N, CA, C and O atoms as CSV, one atom per row, in Angstrom:
chain,resi,resn,atom,element,x,y,z
A,1,MET,N,N,113.483,132.149,133.914
A,1,MET,CA,C,112.104,132.030,133.131
A,1,MET,C,C,112.440,131.006,132.034
A,1,MET,O,O,111.582,130.153,131.809
A,2,ASP,N,N,113.641,130.979,131.286
A,2,ASP,CA,C,114.135,130.101,130.408
A,2,ASP,C,C,114.072,128.628,130.585
A,2,ASP,O,O,113.947,127.755,129.726
A,3,LYS,N,N,114.203,128.511,132.096
A,3,LYS,CA,C,114.191,126.947,132.166
A,3,LYS,C,C,112.758,126.327,132.148
A,3,LYS,O,O,112.691,125.131,132.433
A,4,TYR,N,N,111.618,126.981,131.853
A,4,TYR,CA,C,110.323,126.229,131.796
A,4,TYR,C,C,110.216,126.334,130.207
A,4,TYR,O,O,110.341,127.322,129.483
A,5,LYS,N,N,109.935,124.952,129.884
A,5,LYS,CA,C,109.511,124.926,128.386
A,5,LYS,C,C,108.258,125.516,127.972
A,5,LYS,O,O,107.298,125.296,128.709
A,6,ARG,N,N,108.090,126.168,127.017
A,6,ARG,CA,C,106.795,127.010,126.644
A,6,ARG,C,C,106.425,126.059,125.345
A,6,ARG,O,O,107.246,125.294,124.838
A,7,THR,N,N,105.014,126.227,124.864
A,7,THR,CA,C,104.397,125.573,124.053
A,7,THR,C,C,104.734,126.350,122.709
A,7,THR,O,O,104.573,127.566,122.804
A,8,ASN,N,N,105.179,125.874,121.448
A,8,ASN,CA,C,105.269,126.610,120.480
A,8,ASN,C,C,103.856,126.997,119.595
A,8,ASN,O,O,103.360,126.248,118.753
A,9,LYS,N,N,103.406,128.136,119.921
A,9,LYS,CA,C,101.890,128.142,119.581
A,9,LYS,C,C,101.757,128.327,117.860
A,9,LYS,O,O,100.653,128.187,117.332
A,10,ASN,N,N,102.797,128.603,117.165
A,10,ASN,CA,C,102.659,128.580,115.798
A,10,ASN,C,C,102.660,127.008,115.219
A,10,ASN,O,O,101.906,126.687,114.300
A,11,VAL,N,N,103.542,126.102,115.822
A,11,VAL,CA,C,103.492,124.934,115.426
A,11,VAL,C,C,101.913,124.191,116.092
A,11,VAL,O,O,101.359,123.263,115.501
A,12,LEU,N,N,101.523,124.622,117.016
A,12,LEU,CA,C,100.405,124.167,117.549
A,12,LEU,C,C,99.055,124.398,116.622
A,12,LEU,O,O,98.145,123.603,116.386
A,13,ALA,N,N,99.218,125.606,116.228
A,13,ALA,CA,C,98.152,126.253,115.301
A,13,ALA,C,C,98.101,125.400,113.909
A,13,ALA,O,O,97.075,125.019,113.345
A,14,ARG,N,N,99.428,125.194,113.493
A,14,ARG,CA,C,99.411,124.254,112.269
A,14,ARG,C,C,98.956,122.867,112.472
A,14,ARG,O,O,98.434,122.236,111.553
A,15,GLY,N,N,99.142,122.358,113.681
A,15,GLY,CA,C,98.537,120.895,113.895
A,15,GLY,C,C,97.142,121.129,114.025
A,15,GLY,O,O,96.515,120.222,113.477
A,16,VAL,N,N,96.398,122.010,114.548
A,16,VAL,CA,C,95.159,122.165,114.652
A,16,VAL,C,C,94.250,122.356,113.423
A,16,VAL,O,O,93.096,121.944,113.296
A,17,LYS,N,N,95.042,123.109,112.477
A,17,LYS,CA,C,94.603,123.192,110.949
A,17,LYS,C,C,94.659,121.916,110.344
A,17,LYS,O,O,93.704,121.532,109.667
A,18,HIS,N,N,95.838,121.088,110.533
A,18,HIS,CA,C,95.746,119.776,109.790
A,18,HIS,C,C,94.498,118.988,110.360
A,18,HIS,O,O,93.674,118.455,109.617
A,19,LEU,N,N,94.429,118.960,111.671
A,19,LEU,CA,C,93.243,118.013,112.257
A,19,LEU,C,C,91.903,118.535,111.618
A,19,LEU,O,O,91.034,117.730,111.283
A,20,ALA,N,N,91.734,119.992,111.441
A,20,ALA,CA,C,90.463,120.403,110.922
A,20,ALA,C,C,90.204,120.180,109.463
A,20,ALA,O,O,89.086,119.967,108.993
A,21,ALA,N,N,91.347,120.246,108.766
A,21,ALA,CA,C,91.120,119.627,107.495
A,21,ALA,C,C,90.831,118.111,107.217
A,21,ALA,O,O,90.137,117.588,106.345
A,22,ALA,N,N,91.530,117.603,108.164
A,22,ALA,CA,C,91.093,115.938,108.337
A,22,ALA,C,C,89.634,115.697,108.715
A,22,ALA,O,O,89.062,114.671,108.346
A,23,LEU,N,N,89.061,116.577,109.406
A,23,LEU,CA,C,87.713,116.394,109.656
A,23,LEU,C,C,86.856,116.420,108.586
A,23,LEU,O,O,85.903,115.642,108.558
A,24,GLY,N,N,87.097,117.358,107.525
A,24,GLY,CA,C,86.353,117.487,106.315
A,24,GLY,C,C,86.663,116.285,105.242
A,24,GLY,O,O,85.857,116.092,104.332
A,25,THR,N,N,87.775,115.529,105.355
A,25,THR,CA,C,88.235,114.549,104.481
A,25,THR,C,C,87.611,113.246,105.135
A,25,THR,O,O,87.339,112.291,104.407
A,26,LEU,N,N,87.369,113.194,106.570
A,26,LEU,CA,C,86.793,112.030,107.193
A,26,LEU,C,C,85.485,111.964,106.751
A,26,LEU,O,O,84.943,110.864,106.649
A,27,VAL,N,N,84.877,113.026,106.462
A,27,VAL,CA,C,83.522,112.956,106.039
A,27,VAL,C,C,83.126,112.709,104.491
A,27,VAL,O,O,82.132,112.122,104.062
A,28,LEU,N,N,84.127,113.289,103.805
A,28,LEU,CA,C,83.941,113.287,102.535
A,28,LEU,C,C,84.307,111.935,101.981
A,28,LEU,O,O,83.668,111.545,101.004
A,29,GLY,N,N,85.176,111.235,102.441
A,29,GLY,CA,C,85.878,109.783,101.879
A,29,GLY,C,C,84.768,108.674,101.930
A,29,GLY,O,O,84.590,107.960,100.944
A,30,PRO,N,N,83.966,108.512,103.156
A,30,PRO,CA,C,83.162,107.558,103.344
A,30,PRO,C,C,81.983,107.754,102.353
A,30,PRO,O,O,81.514,106.808,101.720
A,31,ILE,N,N,81.509,109.080,102.245
A,31,ILE,CA,C,80.248,109.429,101.610
A,31,ILE,C,C,80.477,109.231,100.054
A,31,ILE,O,O,79.531,108.988,99.305
A,32,THR,N,N,81.697,109.339,99.636
A,32,THR,CA,C,81.968,109.254,98.231
A,32,THR,C,C,82.082,107.868,97.889
A,32,THR,O,O,81.543,107.543,96.830
A,33,VAL,N,N,82.763,106.828,98.663
A,33,VAL,CA,C,82.890,105.446,98.482
A,33,VAL,C,C,81.472,104.901,98.672
A,33,VAL,O,O,81.176,103.939,97.964
A,34,TYR,N,N,80.525,105.383,99.547
A,34,TYR,CA,C,79.227,104.886,99.777
A,34,TYR,C,C,78.545,105.123,98.272
A,34,TYR,O,O,78.017,104.251,97.583
A,35,ASN,N,N,78.695,106.529,97.949
A,35,ASN,CA,C,77.780,106.810,96.645
A,35,ASN,C,C,78.257,105.926,95.431
A,35,ASN,O,O,77.436,105.461,94.640
A,36,SER,N,N,79.613,105.712,95.312
A,36,SER,CA,C,79.988,104.956,94.238
A,36,SER,C,C,79.543,103.519,94.355
A,36,SER,O,O,79.221,102.967,93.303
A,37,PHE,N,N,79.469,102.748,95.613
A,37,PHE,CA,C,79.190,101.510,95.692
A,37,PHE,C,C,77.473,101.393,95.175
A,37,PHE,O,O,77.013,100.475,94.495
A,38,MET,N,N,76.831,102.394,95.619
A,38,MET,CA,C,75.400,102.477,95.257
A,38,MET,C,C,75.120,102.610,93.849
A,38,MET,O,O,73.989,102.355,93.435
A,39,ASN,N,N,76.185,103.044,92.951
A,39,ASN,CA,C,75.997,103.055,91.431
A,39,ASN,C,C,76.848,102.468,90.757
A,39,ASN,O,O,77.536,103.077,89.938
A,40,LYS,N,N,76.974,101.032,90.998
A,40,LYS,CA,C,77.965,100.145,90.485
A,40,LYS,C,C,77.913,100.050,88.910
A,40,LYS,O,O,78.898,99.856,88.196
A,41,ASP,N,N,76.742,100.198,88.520
A,41,ASP,CA,C,76.428,100.017,87.070
A,41,ASP,C,C,76.645,101.335,86.450
A,41,ASP,O,O,76.173,101.297,85.314
A,42,HIS,N,N,77.179,102.526,86.724
A,42,HIS,CA,C,77.290,103.599,86.300
A,42,HIS,C,C,78.990,103.577,85.651
A,42,HIS,O,O,79.923,102.848,85.989
A,43,ALA,N,N,78.947,104.529,84.746
A,43,ALA,CA,C,80.303,104.493,84.044
A,43,ALA,C,C,81.377,105.063,84.844
A,43,ALA,O,O,82.541,104.677,84.741
A,44,LEU,N,N,80.953,106.079,85.729
A,44,LEU,CA,C,82.014,106.425,86.611
A,44,LEU,C,C,82.299,105.886,87.826
A,44,LEU,O,O,82.894,106.501,88.711
A,45,PHE,N,N,81.891,104.729,87.917
A,45,PHE,CA,C,82.037,103.880,89.143
A,45,PHE,C,C,83.560,103.827,89.669
A,45,PHE,O,O,83.818,104.237,90.800
A,46,ILE,N,N,84.373,103.409,88.983
A,46,ILE,CA,C,85.919,103.389,89.354
A,46,ILE,C,C,86.607,104.713,89.624
A,46,ILE,O,O,87.446,104.867,90.511
A,47,PRO,N,N,86.213,105.600,88.841
A,47,PRO,CA,C,87.164,107.136,89.321
A,47,PRO,C,C,86.333,107.650,90.560
A,47,PRO,O,O,86.984,108.311,91.370
A,48,VAL,N,N,85.147,107.473,90.804
A,48,VAL,CA,C,84.521,107.936,91.957
A,48,VAL,C,C,85.013,107.233,93.267
A,48,VAL,O,O,85.115,107.772,94.369
A,49,LEU,N,N,85.290,105.978,92.961
A,49,LEU,CA,C,85.771,104.980,94.116
A,49,LEU,C,C,87.145,105.328,94.462
A,49,LEU,O,O,87.606,105.258,95.601
A,50,VAL,N,N,87.844,105.750,93.302
A,50,VAL,CA,C,89.298,106.076,93.523
A,50,VAL,C,C,89.260,107.428,94.378
A,50,VAL,O,O,89.850,107.421,95.459
A,51,ILE,N,N,88.720,108.377,94.035
A,51,ILE,CA,C,88.529,109.661,94.644
A,51,ILE,C,C,88.069,109.398,96.243
A,51,ILE,O,O,88.674,109.960,97.156
A,52,GLY,N,N,87.158,108.664,96.442
A,52,GLY,CA,C,86.998,108.138,97.652
A,52,GLY,C,C,87.967,107.780,98.828
A,52,GLY,O,O,88.018,108.149,100.001
A,53,VAL,N,N,88.757,106.873,98.029
A,53,VAL,CA,C,89.809,106.225,98.471
A,53,VAL,C,C,90.940,106.975,98.965
A,53,VAL,O,O,91.529,106.697,100.010
A,54,ILE,N,N,91.273,108.069,98.082
A,54,ILE,CA,C,92.257,109.043,98.092
A,54,ILE,C,C,91.905,110.012,99.417
A,54,ILE,O,O,92.706,110.375,100.278
A,55,PHE,N,N,90.640,110.288,99.341
A,55,PHE,CA,C,89.998,111.163,100.514
A,55,PHE,C,C,90.305,110.401,101.676
A,55,PHE,O,O,90.906,110.939,102.606
A,56,MET,N,N,89.968,109.236,101.723
A,56,MET,CA,C,90.250,108.559,103.196
A,56,MET,C,C,91.786,108.348,103.560
A,56,MET,O,O,92.177,108.388,104.726
A,57,LEU,N,N,92.484,108.158,102.660
A,57,LEU,CA,C,93.991,107.882,102.854
A,57,LEU,C,C,94.735,109.428,103.272
A,57,LEU,O,O,95.669,109.599,104.056
A,58,LEU,N,N,94.020,110.417,102.509
A,58,LEU,CA,C,94.380,111.693,103.032
A,58,LEU,C,C,94.049,112.246,104.351
A,58,LEU,O,O,94.694,113.119,104.932
A,59,ALA,N,N,92.871,111.597,104.819
A,59,ALA,CA,C,92.210,111.823,106.317
A,59,ALA,C,C,93.352,111.284,107.222
A,59,ALA,O,O,93.826,111.927,108.159
A,60,ILE,N,N,93.712,110.140,106.881
A,60,ILE,CA,C,94.624,109.317,107.748
A,60,ILE,C,C,95.894,110.091,107.897
A,60,ILE,O,O,96.402,110.314,108.996
A,61,PHE,N,N,96.435,110.532,106.654
A,61,PHE,CA,C,97.830,111.088,106.616
A,61,PHE,C,C,97.619,112.772,107.566
A,61,PHE,O,O,98.480,113.173,108.348
A,62,LEU,N,N,96.493,113.440,107.308
A,62,LEU,CA,C,96.320,114.599,107.995
A,62,LEU,C,C,96.209,114.327,109.580
A,62,LEU,O,O,96.695,115.096,110.410
A,63,ILE,N,N,95.631,113.345,109.850
A,63,ILE,CA,C,95.490,112.988,111.225
A,63,ILE,C,C,96.841,112.847,111.894
A,63,ILE,O,O,97.045,113.383,112.983
A,64,PHE,N,N,97.680,112.206,111.328
A,64,PHE,CA,C,98.842,111.628,111.854
A,64,PHE,C,C,99.795,112.825,112.050
A,64,PHE,O,O,100.451,113.074,113.062
A,65,ARG,N,N,99.747,113.590,110.780
A,65,ARG,CA,C,100.450,114.741,110.581
A,65,ARG,C,C,100.003,115.920,111.923
A,65,ARG,O,O,100.784,116.645,112.540
A,66,GLY,N,N,98.790,115.828,112.063
A,66,GLY,CA,C,98.304,117.005,112.919
A,66,GLY,C,C,98.724,116.694,114.301
A,66,GLY,O,O,99.210,117.550,115.040
A,67,ILE,N,N,98.501,115.253,114.703
A,67,ILE,CA,C,99.016,114.828,115.985
A,67,ILE,C,C,100.539,115.232,116.133
A,67,ILE,O,O,100.989,116.040,116.945
A,68,LYS,N,N,101.238,114.515,115.195
A,68,LYS,CA,C,102.667,114.893,115.293
A,68,LYS,C,C,103.042,116.311,115.414
A,68,LYS,O,O,103.895,116.575,116.261
A,69,LEU,N,N,102.610,117.148,114.797
A,69,LEU,CA,C,102.776,118.726,114.917
A,69,LEU,C,C,102.305,119.177,116.281
A,69,LEU,O,O,102.970,120.045,116.844
A,70,MET,N,N,101.368,118.747,116.799
A,70,MET,CA,C,100.777,119.096,118.171
A,70,MET,C,C,101.805,118.475,119.184
A,70,MET,O,O,102.105,119.163,120.160
A,71,LEU,N,N,102.313,117.361,119.051
A,71,LEU,CA,C,103.211,116.890,120.101
A,71,LEU,C,C,104.682,117.570,119.894
A,71,LEU,O,O,105.491,117.584,120.821
A,72,ASP,N,N,104.924,118.041,118.823
A,72,ASP,CA,C,106.105,118.673,118.577
A,72,ASP,C,C,106.074,120.022,119.366
A,72,ASP,O,O,107.004,120.494,120.019
A,73,SER,N,N,104.934,120.507,119.198
A,73,SER,CA,C,104.869,121.950,119.765
A,73,SER,C,C,104.925,121.729,121.387
A,73,SER,O,O,105.465,122.603,122.065
A,74,PHE,N,N,104.446,120.723,121.930
A,74,PHE,CA,C,104.446,120.513,123.350
A,74,PHE,C,C,105.612,120.325,123.898
A,74,PHE,O,O,106.028,120.993,124.845
A,75,PHE,N,N,106.352,119.221,123.237
A,75,PHE,CA,C,107.687,118.525,123.774
A,75,PHE,C,C,109.023,118.957,123.193
A,75,PHE,O,O,110.051,118.690,123.815
A,76,LYS,N,N,109.070,119.624,122.010
A,76,LYS,CA,C,110.224,119.947,121.588
A,76,LYS,C,C,110.728,121.267,122.029
A,76,LYS,O,O,109.930,122.159,122.320
A,77,GLN,N,N,111.961,121.434,122.093
A,77,GLN,CA,C,112.354,122.717,122.597
A,77,GLN,C,C,112.579,124.150,121.649
A,77,GLN,O,O,112.919,125.202,122.191
């Protein structure tokens, strides 16, 4: 029975959690950047733009991390 590789369910669950968190930041990032560009003459234009860019970079990181964790759960021993 040990000759078959099994999926590590704990690592798989962590990967799915990372992808679920990425889904939220995938929505928040572009909305925040769009709102900052709609209010260019407002005093908080730059801080809101920076927050939106941080959300988008965090989404990219969480997607890659989630996919890596899922692949590790499938293929590592």
